[in-house]
N, C-alpha and C positions, 0 to 999 in steps of 0.2 A: 515123705520128709526129706529123703536123700535127694530126690529130684528137685525139690524146692530149694534145698541148700545149694545145689549145683547152679541153679538158675540165679540165685542171689550172688554167688561168687562171680559168675560170669558178668552180671550187671555191674558189680563193684569193680571188676577188672577193667571193663570197658570204660567206666568213668575215669579210672586211673590213667589209662592210655590216652584218653581224650584230653585230659588236663595237661599231661606232659606234652603231647603233640601241639596243643593250642598255645602253650607258653613258648615252645620252640619256634613255631611259625610266626608268632607276633614279636619275637625278639625279646621276650621278657626273661627275667632271671630264672634259671632252672632250679629245681627244688630237690631236697633230700626227703627222707622218710618222714621226719617230724613235721616238716612244712607241708608236705602232701597230705598228711593226716589232718592237719589243721584246715587246709583248704577244702577237703572233702567231708569234714565232720565225722571222720572214722577213727576207730581205735588205732593207735600207732603200731601195735603188734600185728594187727590185721593187715594194715597197709604194707608192713615189712614183708609179711608172708606172700601177699599177692604180688608185690613188686618183684620178689625173687622168682616166683613162678613165671611172671611175664618176661623176666630176663632170661630164664631158662628156655623159654619159647622163642626168644629173639625179638619179641615185640618191644621190649625196652632194653637199654644197656646202661651200664654204670662203670666208670673207671675209678679205681682206687677209693672206693667208698665215697665218691663225690656225688653230685646231683644226677638225677636220672634224665635220659634223653631217649628219643625214639630209636629203636633198634633196626637192624637190617630186614628182619622179617616183616616189620610194619610196612616198609616201603615195597617189599615184594608183593604183599597183599594189596596195597594201594595201587600199584602198577597194574595188577591183574584186572582192576576195575576201570582202567583207562579205555575209553572208546573214542571213535570218531577222530577228530583232528589231533587230539593229544596223542593217540596211538600212532597216527600218521606221522607225527612230528619225529618219532624215533627214526624212521626211514630218512626224513629230510636232514636230520642232524648227522647221521652217518654218511649221507651223500656229501654234505659239506666237509666232513673230515677227509673223505676220499679225494675231493676236488682241491681242497686248500691246504690240507695237512695241519689244520688248526683245531682247537677245541670248540665245541658248539653247545649252545644252551637255548632252552625255551623257558621264558619267565613271565610272571604276571605281577600286577601291582596290588598291594594292600596298603592304602594310604601312602605314607612316605617310605614304605618298605617294599622290597622286591622279593618275591618268593620263587625259588627255582622249581619248575615243574619237571623238566627233563634235562639230562646232560648226556653228551655223547660218550661213547665207551672209553675214549682216551682222556676224559676230563677228571679222573680221580684215581688215586692209588689207595691201597689198604690203609685205613685209619684217617683218610681225608674227610673233611667236613663238606666236601662238594657232593651233595646228594639231594634228591627231591626234598623240599621243605626248608632248604638252607635260606636264610634271610640276609639280605644285604641292603645298603642304603639306596634310595632311588636317585639321589642327586649326584652321586659320584661313581656310578657304574654305567657302562654303555647300555646294558639291558634296561636299567632304570630310566636313563634319560630318553631312550626310545619310547618308553611308556608315557613320558611327559610331552610328547611331540605336539599334541593338539591343544595344550594348555596355553591360554593367553597370560599376560603378565599378572593381572589381578588374581587369576586362579592359581598361578604358581606362588605368588605371595601368600595366599591363604593356606596353601598346602604346606609350605616350608616355614611359615611364620614362627612356629615354636621350636624349630629344629636347632640343636646345638651342633654347629659345624666343626668346632674345635677338636682336633685330635683324631678326626675320622678321615680315612682315605689316604691315598698316596700323594706324592709331590705335585701331581697335576690336578688335584681335587679343588673344586670351588669351595670358598669359605663364607660366601654370602649368597643370598638369593639373587642379587644383581649379577654376580659372577656366573651362577647357573644359567641365568637368562642369556647372558652374552654367549656362552657355549652353545646354548640351544639355537640362537639366531645364526651363529656360524655354521652349525651342522645342518640346519634346515636348508640353508643355501646350497650345501654340498649334496644333500639328498640322503644322508645317512649319518648316524652318530659315530664319532671317532673319539673314544675316551682313552687318551694317552696317559698312562700311569695315574689315573684318577682314583683307582681303588687299590691296586697292587703295584709295587715297584717293578719297573721293567716290563709291565704287561700292558698291551694295547688291546682294547675291546672295541670291535665294530658291531653296530646293531641297527636294526630297522624295526618298525612296528609291524605287527600282524593285525590286519583289519578284517572285521566281519563283513558280511554282504552289505550291511547298512552303512559301512564306512567307519564305524567306531573302532577304537583300538581294543583288541582283546588280549594281546600278549606281545612279547618282543622276542625276536630271534637274534642271536648274537654269536660271534666267533671271537676267540681270544688266543693270543700268542705273544711271544716276545717281539721286540722291534726287529730283531734279526730274522725271525720266522716270517714276519709280515713283509719286510723289505719295502719294495715300492708297489706292492700289489694290493693296496687298500681299495682302489677303484674296482679291480677285478673281484675282490672278495665281497665288496658291497653289492655288486651286480648279482653275484650268486645268492647273497642273502635276500635281496629283493625278490628274485625269482622264486626262492623257496617260500618266502612269506606270502607271496601271491597264491601259490599252490595251497598252502595251509588255509589261507583266508577263503579260498573257493570251496572248501569243504562245507557241506550243508549244516554240519553240527556246530560250526564256529559261531560264538555269540549266543 
């Protein structure tokens, strides 16, 4: 009986963590105890106890009795499962930091959202939201626009047709699909994405796609810094990004 109860608790706890992580990854509203209980069809007091235990383990976290989000231990466990090119990306990101003095990221696309897979060691401070699983828009980030590189205009229209551009991004952000297309055309000609204050004020993000052996885009590699940090070195940084992306793409596990 005790073993059966423990197995049941574990299964319910895993369902709870999965629900929280899924909503965070998809950019959906985060939930509190009563909402989680309703979503899972579980007793509210049961969810409250499980959630507290998961917070104690670091798999979930909650600030000031607000909604739950994934905790640091969740990402530690997830990182331990990274193999192949995702693990190799850590070395490439730190090499970019050493060479350029900028922050570096590896990202993938989920529809019109970008999901951060890995960030360099200098890309976050305690309490920062910059951690694996962070979700940002695809149309107004360098990482996101690199993931749009191969889309033609009809495909871009279809992807962004239902997007509300208003109030999202920095002063350089596009506000229509046509503006996104113009930026893509400009950057394809240059050979890399240059997102100047498109998501954050005073932040420039350079990015390139990471391609699998078959040529399809698997991820994007980007570096971020202030205008002062980047200076006139965009071309040099882009060259380093392309070389790193080619090494990652050459990994047999990509794609």
